[in-house]
C-alpha positions in Angstrom: -70.9 -26.3 43.7 -69.9 -24.2 46.6 -67.9 -20.9 46.1 -65.3 -19.8 48.7 -66.1 -15.9 48.8 -64.3 -14.6 51.8 -61.8 -15.4 54.7 -61.4 -13.7 58.1 -58.6 -14.4 60.3 -57.2 -13.2 63.7 -54.5 -14.0 66.1 -56.0 -15.6 69.2 -55.2 -16.6 72.9 -57.7 -17.7 75.5 -57.1 -14.4 77.3 -58.9 -12.5 74.4 -62.3 -14.2 75.2 -61.8 -13.6 78.9 -61.0 -10.0 78.3 -64.4 -9.5 76.3 -66.4 -11.5 79.0 -65.0 -9.3 81.8 -65.7 -6.2 79.9 -61.9 -5.1 79.7 -61.6 -4.5 75.9 -61.0 -0.6 76.3 -58.3 -0.9 79.0 -55.2 0.4 77.5 -53.5 -2.9 77.1 -56.4 -4.4 75.1 -57.8 -1.4 73.2 -55.6 -1.4 70.1 -56.4 -5.2 69.5 -60.0 -4.6 69.8 -60.2 -1.4 67.7 -58.7 -3.4 64.9 -61.7 -5.6 64.9 -64.2 -2.7 64.3 -63.9 -2.9 60.4 -64.2 -6.6 60.4 -67.3 -6.7 62.5 -69.0 -4.0 60.2 -67.8 -6.1 57.1 -69.0 -9.4 58.6 -72.6 -7.8 59.3 -72.8 -7.0 55.5 -71.4 -10.1 54.2 -73.3 -13.0 56.1 -72.0 -16.4 54.8 -74.3 -19.5 54.1 -71.6 -21.7 56.1 -68.4 -20.8 58.2 -65.6 -23.1 58.2 -63.9 -22.5 61.7 -60.2 -23.4 62.2 -59.0 -23.3 65.4 -56.3 -24.5 67.9 -58.0 -26.9 70.8 -55.9 -25.5 73.6 -56.3 -28.7 75.1 -59.9 -28.3 75.8 -61.1 -31.5 74.1 -57.8 -33.2 73.4 -55.1 -34.1 76.0 -51.5 -34.7 75.4 -52.3 -38.4 75.1 -54.4 -37.7 71.9 -53.4 -34.8 69.6 -54.6 -35.3 66.0 -52.9 -33.2 63.3 -56.1 -32.3 61.6 -59.6 -33.1 63.1 -63.0 -32.4 61.4 -66.0 -31.8 63.5 -68.9 -33.9 62.3 -71.3 -33.2 65.2 -74.8 -31.7 65.3 -73.4 -28.9 67.6 -70.4 -27.8 69.5 -70.5 -26.6 72.9 -68.3 -23.8 74.3 -65.1 -24.9 75.9 -63.3 -24.2 79.1 -59.9 -22.7 78.2 -58.8 -22.1 81.8 -61.2 -19.3 82.6 -64.5 -21.4 82.7 -66.7 -22.1 80.1 -67.4 -18.9 77.8 -70.8 -17.3 77.9 -71.1 -18.1 74.3 -73.9 -19.9 72.2 -73.5 -23.4 71.1 -72.1 -23.6 67.6 -74.4 -25.5 65.2 -72.7 -28.2 63.2 -73.4 -29.1 59.6 -72.9 -33.0 59.7 -74.0 -33.2 56.0 -71.1 -30.8 54.9 -68.7 -32.3 57.2 -69.3 -35.7 55.7 -69.0 -34.3 52.3 -65.5 -32.5 53.1 -64.4 -35.7 54.9 -65.2 -37.9 51.7 -63.2 -35.6 49.5 -60.2 -35.1 51.7 -59.9 -38.9 52.6 -60.1 -39.8 49.0 -57.3 -37.4 48.3 -55.4 -39.2 50.8 -55.5 -36.5 53.5 -54.8 -38.0 57.0 -57.9 -36.8 59.1 -59.5 -37.4 62.3 -63.3 -37.2 62.4 -65.0 -36.1 65.5 -68.7 -37.0 66.2 -68.8 -35.9 69.9 -66.5 -33.0 71.3 -66.8 -32.7 75.2 -64.6 -30.4 76.9 -62.3 -31.8 79.5 -61.6 -30.2 82.7 -59.1 -27.3 82.1 -56.2 -27.2 84.2 -52.8 -25.3 83.9 -50.9 -28.5 85.3 -52.6 -31.1 83.0 -50.1 -30.7 80.3 -46.6 -32.3 81.2 -43.6 -30.0 80.9 -41.1 -30.8 78.0 -38.6 -31.8 80.9 -40.9 -34.5 82.1 -41.7 -35.7 78.7 -38.1 -36.0 77.8 -37.4 -38.0 81.1 -40.2 -40.4 79.9 -38.4 -40.8 76.5 -41.1 -38.7 74.5 -40.2 -36.1 72.2 -40.9 -32.4 73.0 
């Protein structure tokens, strides 16, 4: 039986990754945020998990306004970095655990949790104009 031992969370926006990538973490605007991560980085080095369950917002990287699942579970062998508007990040591909994902999916679905399973995730071309404005959506009869 698995045991959940820890949880780490953070606020995020795509600009945080771009700030790291461009070496701007010590600029006055960003320094307080990145100074706050120091204790968590030290803690994570001392408490290496067997498995990480990563929860995140897609930021319209793989999903578009035409298809937005409430909850999706990645069941792929690996997950490539996405382009969130600044180009694909220079970070490693994240390895998946399809066996664990299948186990989680089975339990969640048997408990009647509405879940989308993803066996392949490809980043769409990021564009600031891809999402329709709420005004345009209302004109087409769609909710905001």
